[in-house]
N, C-alpha and C positions, 0 to 999 in steps of 0.2 A: 566385500569384507575379507580380510586376510586372517588366516588361522595361525596367528603368530605363536600362540601358546601350544596348540596341538602339535605344531611342527618345530617346536623348540627342543633342544637336546635335554635329556634327563638321565639320572643315574639310578641304578639298582646296585647297591654296594659300590665297588670300585669300577664297575663297568658302565661306560656312557653309551646311551642309546641315542640314535640320531633324531628320533622324534618320540612322541608319547603314544604311539600306536603299536599294540601287541597283538599278534595272532595267538589267541588262546589255544591251549592244547586240544587237538582234534584227532580222534581215531579215524584213520583213513581206510582201513581194511585193505591196504596195498602192500603189506609185507608178504613174505612167503608163508606157507602153512606152518613152517617151523619158526617164523618170526624174524627171518633175515631181511635186511634192507634190499629193496629192488630198485631198478632204474625207474620204474613207474612211480614209486614213492618219492624218489629224489626229484622227479619232474614236478610233482605236486608242490613240494617245498620251494623249488626254484621259481615257479610261477609267482608264489607269494613274495619271495625275496625280490624278484624283479618288479613287483607291483608297488614297492615303496614302504612296506612294513618295517618298523625299527627293530622289533624282536619277534622271532618265531619260537614258540614253545612247542616242542615235539608232541606228537600223540603219545599217550602213556606207553611206557616201555616196561614190559613185564620182567621182574627180577628173577623169577623162577617159574617152572612149568605149572605148578599148582596155583600160581598167582597171576596167570594170564588168561583172563576169562573169555575174551572175544576172539573170533577167528581172524587170522591174518593181521594180528597186531604185532608191532615190533617188539622184540624181546632182547634180553642180554643175559643169557644163562651162563655163558662161559666165554673164553677168549676168542672162540671161532666167530662170534658176532662183531668183534671189534673192527675188522677191516671195513665192513659195510657201514658201520656207524661213522668211522673216520671219513669215508668217501662222502657221506651225506653232509657232514660238517664242512668239509673242504668245499663242496659244491655251493653251499649257502654263502660261505665267506668270499666267494668270487664276486658277489654283488656288493657294491660300495656301501660300507658302513652297516650292513645287516648283521645282527647278532642272533645266536640260536641257543636255546636252553633245552636241556634234556629233562623231560618229566619222567620220573621213575615211580613205579606203582606195584602194589600187590593187591589183587582183587578180592582176596580173602573169602568172606562168606558168600559173595556173589559170583562164585565160580559157576560156569555153565558147561563145563566139560565132564561128562560122566565117568571118565577114566581117572579122574583125580578127586581127592577128598576136599570139600570145602572146610575152611578153618576160620576161627575167629577168637576174640578174647573170651567169649562165652557162647554156649550153644544158642543158635537162632535158626529159624526155619529158612531153608534155601528153597525158594519157590521154583527155581529152574530145575533142580534135581530132585525135588520133593522129599527132602530129608533134612535133618538138623546138621548144621556144621559142627565140627568137633572143637572143643575148647583146647587152646594151646597150653602147653606146659611152660614153665619159666625158661627151661633150656631151649625150647623151640622158639620162644620169643627172642631170646638172645641170638639164636642162629639167624633168624629173619632180620634182626637189626644189622647183623654183620653182612647179610646179603645186600641190604640197602646201601650200606657203607661201601662195600666192594664195588657195586655198580656205580655209585656216585664217584668213586675214585677213577673208575674206567672212563666215565664221562669227562672228568677233569683231564685225564691223560690223553683223551681223544680230541681235546681242544674245543669242546663245548665251552661257551662263554659263561653260562650260568647253569644252576641245577634247581629243579623244582620238585618237591615231594608232593605226591597226590594224597591229600588228606581230606577228601570229600566223597560224596555220592554213595556212601555205604560200602566203600572198599575197606581194606584192612585197617589202615591208619585211622580212617574215619570211624570205624567200628570201635577202636580203642577209646577215642575221644568221647563218643556218645554214650550217655547213660542208658539209652535204649538197647544197646548191644553189648555193653560192658558191665557185667554184674560181678566182677572179680572182687576179692577181698584181700588180695596180696599187694605187692608194690606197684602193680600195673592196673589197679582198679580201685574204685571207691571215690575219693576226693577228685576234684578237677585236676589238682597237681599230679596225682598218681595216674589218672587217665591220660594225661598229656606226657607222661614220662617217656613213652616210646619215641615220641618226636624229639624230645630233648636229648635222649640217648643217641639217636641217629645223628643229630646235629653235632653234638660234642665229639663223637667218635670220628665223624668226617673232618671236623676242624683239626683233630689231633693228627690226621694223616695228610691233609692237603693244605693246611695253613689257613690264613684269614682272608686272602684276597679273592678267592673264588666265591661269588655270590651264591647263597643258598636261600631259596624262598619257598613258599608253600601255597598250594590251592587248598583252602580250608573251608569245611562246612561251617556255615554260620546259623543254620537251622535245619533240623531233620524233617519237620512236618510229620512227626509220628508221635503217638501218645507216649509220654515218658521219654521223649527224645531230646536232642540237643536244642537249647533255646538260644536266642540272640544274646541274652544276658550272660549265659555261660560262655558263649563264643567270644564275647568281649574279654572275659577273664583269661581264656585260653590264649587269645591273641596277645595279651599283655605278657603272659608267661613266655611265649615264643619270641617276642621282640626283646624282652629282657635277657633271654638266652643268647640272642645274637642273630636270629633270622633277619634277612635283609629286606624282605617285603612280604606282603600277604595279598593273595587274590581270593576274596570271599566268594563262596558259592553256596548252594543250599540244596536240600532234597536228597532222596535216596533212590537208586535205580530199582529197588525191589518193593516199593510200596505204591499203592494205587494213587495217592495224591500226586506224586511226582509224575507218574505215567499218564495221568489224566490232565495234568496242568503243564503243558508244554510252553506256556507263556507266549502263545502265538499271537499274531496281530489281531485276531478276533477278540482277544481278551483286553486289548489296550484301548482306552478311551481318551487319554490325555498324553501329552508329550512326557510329562513327569512319570507316568506309569510305564512308558516304553522302556526306560532304564530300570528294570524291575528289581535289580539287586542294589539300587542306590540307597534305600533306607538302611541296608545292612552295612554298606560302606560308610555311611554317615555315622552309624553307631560305633563302628570299630575305629574309625579315623582318630578319635581323641586319645587312644591308648598306643598309637603307633610311634610316639616319641620321635617324630621327624623322619621315620622310615616310610618308604613309599607304600601306598595302598593302590590296588589295581581294580578298576571298575569293569566288570564284565556283565553280560546279560542284557540283550535288547538294544545294544549300542547301534544306532543307525544314522543319526543326524549330526553332521559335522559342526553345525552351529552350537548345538547342545554340548557336544564334546569340548569345543573351545571354551565355553562358559564353565564347564565342570573343572577343567584344568586351570583356567584363569582364577577362579574363585577358591582354588585349593581344596575342593571337595574330594577329588581323587588326583593321583599323581600320574597315572597312566590309564588308558582305556584299552580294553581287550575285546576282540571279536573273533568269531569262528565262522558261522554260517555265511555272513556277508562276504567273507573272503573266499568262500567256496564258489559263490556266484560271480564275484568280481575280484579276482586276485589283484587287480590293479587299482582297487578302490582308493588307497592312500594317495597314489599319484594323481588320480582324478580329482580328489579334494584339493590337493596341493596346487593343481593347475588353475583352480578357481571355480570349478564346477561343484557347487555346494548342494546339489541335489542329494537327498538321503540315499543310503544304500538301497539297491533294488531288491534285496532279500525280503521275502514276506514271511519268514519263519514257519514254513510249512513242514519242515523236517523231512522232506523228500530226500535230501542229501544223505541223511542218516540211514534211510532205508536202502539207498543205493550202496552205501558202504558195506552193508551186510552181504551184498552181492559181489563185493570186491571191486566196485567201480564208483568211487566217490565223485559225484558231480551234482550240479544243481538240477533238480527235477523240473522246476518251472522254466528254467532257461532252455532245457532240452525240449520241452513242450512247445515253447515259443518258436524255436528253430524249426520244428517239424510242421507247425501250422502255416 
């Protein structure tokens, strides 16, 4: 069987990708303690680029110190970060046809650093610091919007091919969208349109500065799994607003890093009984696809089987598939599939790689164990 559709070119905005395989944004824990790019981090990206992935989405890049929750995450607080970012982009572009997107983020209420204040659209308990986050003023919201825009412009000028906003997992932009965390009654809260306004404002201000050709897309929560949180029905309406605004693609995700449901449900292989269940965000993609108006939707979550991926692309269920953990274990997985080896990814979804990232050493724990035995 040939994977004709999976390895056919596809476009996000005006940028053509050589295949339909995307490396979803992955925190590597490989930047410096100040968030500067390292040779170690570049090596991680280069292995994925060499392995045949069409698009690499960077690990989330913190736009300011109070919005960079995790240790050793890449940041872009000022111009001193730009040379390292340019070096990273240039290194990825040395691999034939590989594109790279910058994912920019503010971790908001889920800050884990005690020397900074957690913030959000409304007060909500921060379980890491054991206190409520502070509600942002309108002036502060507008300042943060400008930070997103400034960093997005930096990414454009540093020759990233695309830009992704992180609007998922209980981070700041996700907090604005969700009724669970946004109780405001001003222009940034209340109706779905008002809760989505921060995303629309960031997009429009970016377009004013960089024009229309640089693709801007978003990782968007499609369910919170919290009482009073974002529902799939609301996510459909939000997606429609974003597509009508001009966003070039959507990568649906779900859950929050700060609630027990997400922390206890890692969607590991032990919870999967059928092949359909393996692609656990597929129902969300199917629900949002009808409002995309021809723009690409990206399936992530549990992607492991190339034959299933081929069918999903061929049947226009999704336009691209995205993986993270499988490419940590097998950076050359796309090349393996393209060569005719159609065995599923070796990744067993144990999340050992994430635990290793906390130690500043992102790698597959199971592969390491096998090599030692």
